[in-house]
C-alpha positions in Angstrom: 14.6 -7.3 -38.1 12.7 -6.5 -41.3 9.6 -8.0 -42.8 11.8 -10.4 -44.7 14.8 -11.2 -42.7 14.5 -15.0 -41.4 15.4 -15.6 -38.1 16.8 -19.1 -36.9 14.5 -18.5 -33.6 11.8 -16.2 -32.6 11.0 -16.8 -28.8 7.4 -15.4 -27.6 7.4 -14.6 -24.3 9.9 -13.5 -21.2 9.3 -15.4 -18.1 12.3 -17.7 -16.8 11.4 -20.1 -19.7 11.9 -17.7 -22.6 14.9 -16.2 -21.0 16.6 -19.4 -20.5 15.9 -20.5 -23.6 17.4 -17.2 -25.0 20.5 -17.8 -23.3 21.0 -21.3 -24.5 20.1 -20.6 -28.2 22.4 -17.5 -28.3 25.3 -19.4 -27.0 24.7 -21.8 -29.8 24.7 -18.9 -32.1 21.1 -19.1 -33.2 20.8 -15.5 -32.6 17.4 -15.6 -31.1 14.9 -12.7 -31.5 12.4 -12.6 -28.3 9.5 -10.9 -28.8 8.9 -10.5 -25.0 5.4 -8.6 -24.7 4.3 -5.3 -23.3 4.4 -7.0 -19.6 7.7 -8.7 -19.9 8.9 -10.7 -17.1 5.8 -13.0 -16.4 4.6 -13.5 -13.0 7.9 -13.3 -11.6 7.3 -9.5 -12.0 4.7 -9.2 -9.4 6.5 -11.5 -7.1 8.5 -9.7 -4.4 10.6 -12.3 -2.4 12.0 -15.5 -4.5 13.8 -17.6 -1.8 13.8 -21.2 -3.8 15.8 -20.2 -7.0 19.0 -21.9 -6.8 21.9 -19.5 -6.7 20.6 -16.8 -4.4 21.6 -17.9 -0.9 19.6 -14.8 0.5 16.9 -14.7 -2.1 16.2 -12.3 -4.7 13.2 -10.1 -5.9 11.2 -11.3 -8.8 11.9 -8.5 -10.9 15.7 -8.3 -10.2 15.9 -12.3 -11.0 14.2 -11.2 -14.4 16.3 -8.6 -15.0 19.8 -10.5 -14.2 18.3 -13.3 -16.8 17.4 -10.9 -19.4 21.1 -9.1 -19.1 22.6 -12.4 -19.4 20.4 -13.4 -22.7 21.6 -9.9 -24.0 25.2 -10.6 -23.3 24.9 -13.4 -25.6 23.2 -11.7 -28.4 19.7 -12.3 -27.9 17.8 -9.3 -29.3 14.4 -7.9 -27.7 11.1 -6.5 -29.3 9.1 -5.2 -26.2 5.4 -5.5 -27.9 2.8 -7.8 -28.0 2.3 -10.6 -30.7 -0.9 -10.2 -32.1 -1.2 -13.1 -34.8 1.0 -16.0 -36.0 0.9 -18.3 -39.1 2.1 -21.7 -38.7 0.9 -23.3 -41.7 4.1 -23.4 -43.5 7.7 -22.7 -42.7 9.1 -20.2 -42.7 6.7 -19.6 -39.6 5.2 -16.1 -39.5 4.6 -14.3 -36.2 3.2 -10.6 -36.8 3.0 -7.7 -34.5 0.3 -5.6 -35.9 1.0 -5.2 -39.7 4.9 -6.1 -39.3 5.6 -9.5 -40.1 8.8 -11.7 -38.8 10.0 -14.9 -40.5 11.3 -17.9 -38.4 12.8 -21.4 -38.9 11.6 -22.2 -35.3 9.3 -20.8 -32.9 9.6 -21.1 -29.1 6.3 -20.0 -27.0 6.7 -19.3 -23.5 3.8 -16.9 -23.0 3.0 -18.5 -19.4 -0.1 -18.5 -17.7 -2.0 -16.0 -15.6 -3.2 -16.8 -12.3 -6.7 -16.0 -11.8 -8.0 -13.4 -9.1 -11.1 -12.4 -7.3 -11.1 -8.9 -9.3 -10.9 -6.7 -5.9 -9.3 -3.5 -5.6 -8.1 -4.3 -2.3 -6.8 -7.7 -3.5 -4.8 -6.0 -6.0 -3.5 -3.6 -3.2 -2.2 -5.9 -1.1 -0.6 -8.5 -3.9 2.5 -9.6 -2.5 1.8 -8.2 1.1 0.0 -10.9 1.9 -2.1 -11.9 -0.9 -0.6 -14.7 -2.9 -1.7 -17.2 -5.6 1.2 -19.5 -5.1 1.2 -21.3 -1.8 4.6 -23.2 -2.9 6.2 -20.0 -3.3 5.3 -17.8 -0.5 3.8 -20.5 2.3 7.0 -20.2 4.3 6.4 -16.4 4.9 3.4 -17.2 6.9 4.6 -19.0 10.0 2.4 -19.5 13.0 -0.3 -17.0 11.6 -4.1 -17.7 10.5 -4.2 -17.7 6.4 -7.3 -18.1 4.1 -7.3 -20.2 0.8 -10.3 -19.4 -1.7 -11.0 -22.3 -4.1 -13.1 -25.6 -4.2 -10.8 -27.5 -6.8 -8.0 -30.2 -6.1 -5.3 -27.5 -6.2 -7.2 -25.4 -3.4 -7.1 -28.8 -1.4 -3.3 -29.3 -2.1 -2.5 -25.8 -1.4 -4.2 -25.5 2.0 -2.7 -29.0 3.2 0.8 -27.6 2.2 0.2 -24.1 4.2 -0.5 -26.2 7.2 2.8 -26.9 7.4 3.3 -23.4 8.3 0.0 -21.4 9.4 -1.3 -22.0 13.0 -4.8 -22.5 10.9 -5.5 -22.5 7.3 -9.2 -21.4 6.8 -10.5 -22.8 3.6 -13.0 -20.8 2.0 -15.5 -21.8 -0.9 -18.8 -20.1 -2.2 -20.8 -23.1 -2.4 -21.9 -25.9 0.0 -19.5 -28.7 -1.7 -16.1 -29.1 -3.4 -15.5 -29.8 -6.7 -12.1 -31.7 -6.0 -11.6 -34.9 -6.1 -13.1 -37.2 -3.1 -9.8 -38.3 -2.2 -8.4 -34.6 -1.9 -11.2 -33.3 0.0 -11.2 -36.3 2.6 -7.6 -35.4 3.3 -8.2 -31.8 3.6 -11.2 -32.4 6.0 -9.2 -34.8 8.1 -6.2 -32.2 8.5 -7.0 -30.7 12.1 -5.6 -27.6 11.2 -8.1 -26.9 8.4 -11.2 -25.1 9.0 -13.8 -25.0 6.1 -16.1 -22.1 5.6 -18.9 -23.3 3.0 -21.2 -21.0 1.4 -18.9 -17.9 1.8 -16.8 -15.5 -0.5 -14.3 -12.7 0.2 -15.6 -9.4 -0.5 -12.8 -7.3 0.6 -9.3 -7.7 1.8 -8.3 -5.5 4.9 -5.0 -4.5 5.8 -2.4 -1.7 6.8 0.9 -0.7 5.9 2.3 -4.0 7.3 0.1 -5.9 4.9 -3.0 -8.1 5.2 -4.7 -8.2 8.9 -8.3 -9.5 7.8 -10.9 -10.4 5.2 -14.4 -9.3 4.8 -16.6 -12.7 4.1 -19.8 -12.5 2.5 -22.4 -15.5 3.2 -23.6 -16.7 -0.2 -26.9 -17.6 1.1 -28.0 -15.1 3.6 -26.0 -12.0 2.2 -24.7 -11.3 5.7 -21.0 -9.9 6.2 -18.6 -10.8 9.0 -14.7 -9.8 9.3 -12.0 -12.3 10.1 -8.4 -11.8 11.2 -6.2 -13.6 8.9 -2.7 -12.6 8.0 -2.6 -14.1 4.5 -5.0 -14.8 1.5 -4.0 -17.6 -1.0 -6.0 -17.7 -4.2 -6.4 -21.3 -5.5 -8.9 -20.6 -8.2 -6.9 -21.6 -11.4 -4.8 -20.3 -13.8 -5.4 -19.1 -17.5 -2.8 -20.1 -20.0 -1.8 -17.4 -22.3 -2.6 -19.2 -25.5 -5.2 -17.4 -27.4 -3.3 -16.3 -30.1 -2.1 -19.8 -31.0 -5.3 -22.2 -30.3 -5.9 -22.0 -34.0 -2.9 -23.7 -34.7 -1.6 -25.6 -32.1 -3.1 -28.6 -29.8 -4.4 -27.7 -26.6 -5.7 -29.3 -23.4 -9.4 -28.9 -22.2 -8.2 -25.7 -20.2 -6.2 -24.3 -22.7 -2.6 -25.3 -22.1 -0.3 -26.2 -24.9 0.3 -30.0 -25.0 3.6 -31.3 -25.7 5.1 -34.5 -26.6 6.2 -36.6 -23.4 9.4 -35.7 -22.0 10.0 -32.8 -24.7 9.0 -29.5 -25.6 7.6 -30.6 -29.3 4.1 -29.3 -30.2 1.8 -30.7 -32.7 3.7 -28.7 -35.3 7.4 -29.6 -36.2 9.7 -26.8 -35.5 7.4 -25.1 -32.9 8.3 -25.8 -29.3 6.5 -24.8 -26.2 8.3 -24.1 -22.5 7.1 -23.2 -19.1 4.0 -22.6 -17.6 2.2 -22.3 -20.8 2.3 -26.0 -21.0 3.0 -26.8 -17.5 -0.2 -27.0 -15.2 1.3 -29.2 -12.5 4.6 -27.6 -11.3 4.2 -23.9 -12.0 7.6 -22.7 -10.7 10.4 -20.5 -12.1 13.0 -23.3 -11.8 11.1 -26.0 -13.5 10.1 -23.3 -16.2 13.6 -22.3 -16.5 14.6 -26.1 -17.0 11.9 -26.5 -19.9 13.5 -23.3 -21.5 16.7 -24.9 -21.5 15.0 -28.3 -23.1 13.3 -26.1 -25.7 16.5 -24.4 -27.0 18.4 -28.0 -27.1 15.0 -29.4 -28.8 14.8 -26.5 -31.2 18.8 -26.6 -32.0 18.8 -30.4 -32.8 15.6 -30.1 -34.8 17.3 -27.5 -37.3 20.1 -29.4 -37.3 18.2 -32.4 -38.8 15.9 -30.1 -40.8 18.2 -27.5 -42.6 
């Protein structure tokens, strides 16, 4: 792994997409080098219980799932660097990937740096993360049966998450800091028509309340009057968006208006031949560990076939 060693594949990022890609690439004898980042493992590392990943009948913790996948990738020969990529140069082949001043050369690059959920930035929110605070209703909704929960947001995702949560929660409180939603009319109408959804306009969460068991309430502030009031909710779901981790690539790759890498339909090809993207960094729709893993498999196969055609 010196400055002038040419790698068949460098994988940037180490969530389920990157690790699945590494397993497939290593088994194909591509000897992948994974630059996993200083916060390796992605969003699964802050997920306590994963009950919807196939193969784990009784569920698995996010960190354990990552550790299992990492061990599997390592067993087949994947090498790891636990540092952050600081710069890339995709202007010509071989591609250049930098960690500080150290340069790594690659025939192919797979980007699987994921996306980070946006949070309110409250200390109490961080304290109760995965103990009643979540940014994924699809992942965690089933843990909130017959209790009252809150969803923060005003876009289509917030409406979708609120509707989804009514399958489990007794009441879903939709909290929005303005007096109207930015979501599409059809999504708003659907949410407002649901008898289990109660809307709180001109309100924002200023504190998450709880005890050793987890969240038991929220302090809401009226954005017009400034008055605060306490509500007894057992869960808080954030639906205020995600930020794809693409800053280091934006000079080279085609991104959509929210920063996600654009890939060719039905593939993981980016606009630069030999550079591929997998997982949440290019998927703003599904954002699940299993779909990320699936696209990691696709990226490895795409890269392997591309290498055969472009030796």
